[in-house]
Residue, then its C-alpha position, 0 to 999 in steps of 0.5 A: m507317271a504320265k504327263t498331264f495336260q492343261a487347257i491352252r492359256g486363254m481358253n477355259d473349261i466350262l464345268p458342269v456346276e458353271s454351265a447351269l447358268w450358261q444354258a439358262l442365259e442362252t435359252t432366255a437369249r434364244d426366247v427374246l431373239a425369236a420374240y423378236s423373229y430372228q432365225e438362227i444361222r449356224l456358221p463355220l469356225v473357219e474362214k478364209t483369211e482375206l474375208f476378215a482383211r477385207s471386212i474388218g480392216e487390214v490395219t485394225d488391231i484384230v487383223e494385225k496381231e490377233m488373228y489365229t491364221f494358219d495355212d492348210r494343206n493345200g496352202e490356202s490361208l485359213t482364220l478361225r474366225p475373231e467375230g461372226t458378222a463377216g461370216c454371217v454376211r458371206a453366208c447370206i451373199e453365197h446362199g442368195l439370202l439378200h436378194h430381194q429380201t430382208q433377213r433378221l438372223w442370229y448366231i452363237g458360238p466361240m470366237f478366237r483372239y490372241e489377246r492378252p487373258q485377263k477377266g472377261r478378256y479370253r482367247q476363245f470366247y463365246q458371243i451371241g450376235a444378231e444381224a439385220y440385212g436390208m432395212a436403211g432406216p433407223d426403225i430397225d436399228a432401234e428395233l434391235i437396241s430395244l431388244t438388247a434392253r429387253l434381254w437386260r430386263r429379262l435377266g435381272i440385269q440393271n447396272v447397264t447405260l446404253q453409249l450412242n454415236s453415228l459415224g456418218s457415211s464414208a465420205a463424211r468419215a473420211a474428211y473427219r479423218e483428215r481433221l483428225v490427223a492434222y490435229f493429232t500430228t500437232r499433239q503428236g508428243e503427247l500421244d502413246d506408241d499405239s497411238r502413233r502408229r495408228l496416226l497414219t493408218n487407223p486414227l478414228r481408233i485413237l479415240d477409243s484409247k484407254h490409256p490414261a495419259m491421253q485422256t486431255v487429248i483425246a477429248e480436245a480432239p475435233s467431234l465426229l458429231d460436228h462434221l456428220d453428213a445431212e442424211s447421217q444427222a436425220h437419221f441419228a436424230a430420227l433414232q434418238d426420237l425412236l429411243d425416247t418414245a419407247g422410254i430407252a435411256y441412253t447417253i451420246n459418246p462422241r468418242l465411241v468408234r468401235g473397233l472394226d473398219y466396217y462400222s457406218q452411221t450408228v454404232f452403240e455399246w451397252v457398258t456397266d461398270v460392275l466388270g472393271s476394265q471390261g465393262t462393254i457387255c454388247a456392241g454393234g451398229r450399222y455397217d452398210g457398205l460391208i455387204e457390197q465390198l464382200g461382193g454383194s449387191p448395196t444392201g443396209g446391214i446392221g448387228f450386235a454381238m455380246g459376250l456370254e463371259r462378261l454376261v455370266a460374270m454379271l449374272a453369277a452373284t445374283g443368279l438367274p431363274g432356271a439356272d439350277s441343274a440339279p435333279h429334282a429327284y433321286l431314285i434309290a434302289v435297294g436289292d436285287a429286285a428294286q434294281r431291276a424294276a428301277l430303270r423301268l420306273a424311272e423311264q416311266l417317270r420321264d415319259a410322264g413329266p418331261v421337264l423333270r430332271l431324275r438321276m437313278n442311281c448307278g454303281g450299287g451301294g447300300f441304303k446309307a451309301q445311296f442316300r448319301r449320293a442323293d443328299h450330295s446330288g442336291a435333289r429335293f427328293a429321294l424316291i426309294l424303291g426297296e423290297d417292301e415297296i417293290n412287293a406293294g406296289t409303291v414308292a417312298i418319297k423322302p423330301l431332302r431339302e425341306a426339314q420339317s417335311q414327312q417321308i410318305t409313301l404312294p402308289q407307283d402310278q401316282v408319283a408322276a403326278w405327285l412330283s409334278a405338283a410339288l416342283e410347280e408349287t415351287a417354280 
């Protein structure tokens, strides 16, 4: 017996029974992004390793431990993208999209990180991200957050909380870093192994530790908000005023630092308590120095990314309108003449109603076998084409999900209109 294969650990198949929910989620997100005039950009899965080392930070967990990196046949080090911002910035610089202009862009697709797989955290995972360039004020920060808030409303997601913080300018953060190192050094005996390692490389990440024994020492650490420069304080205050005016609730979390080195000033996360430990469903912030760091002219930037697996998990229990992929109708064709006519009728019905999901029976079978297939397909209606219907130029329509409804017979040229009206009634 031939060996069977399984998917790589942490890289999962999305089966047809699940993909309808994914498609409905993606369609809703596309509609909301279009409402804010964001345009799609499609980016490569693979980039030069140096791009991520320089942008994310060489001493971050992502670069040190989690990237899928390999040498190609020319000996060049390449990496499967662990996130989307660096590639988006690279594309904008390469194609001149940031020269004396602003941009609002979005992308969708898989990202890759070698992490310990668990619910809501996988080695191949999907994100929708949005990035805005060339706008330095807090108004674009507020717009991006408003966009995500609108998406939750469209999806019917309620159990989420917006957390905000400001990381300040690079100079203010450097000064704060020194104070943080001094503080944690005095309490080094209370740090776990990861935090001791980060103490001299990336001490801000200690603030993001979820280790239970670390929470007291973290809570007593100096607050970055107390060490912001005046410009960052004004930016953060203006952002809060805009969100207050828009009626978007938030909490300020002074320990929110994000795991990538390129962030500055505004950072935010949308979190939920219904997904266990993987409670962040959307995160982002400003990265005003990144574009210059990657070779472009000084340009403001802000963005977010949301994990689709986590959103799908939230939606699975409640459902999402438009997530049904079952056919609306199943066309049964009994007899040689009906089978010959069925393809033409199916195409005519699809031409008349582009939203109609119609499955035509293929593979033969008698009436009872085809009717069972129609019922198992989840279709609302069985369209029956037999010898009598061929001779009369009609189609019999049998409702499959409504016990009290009777079978009817219509002329073939009236079937499309009847189906359209029936589907519109229940839309």
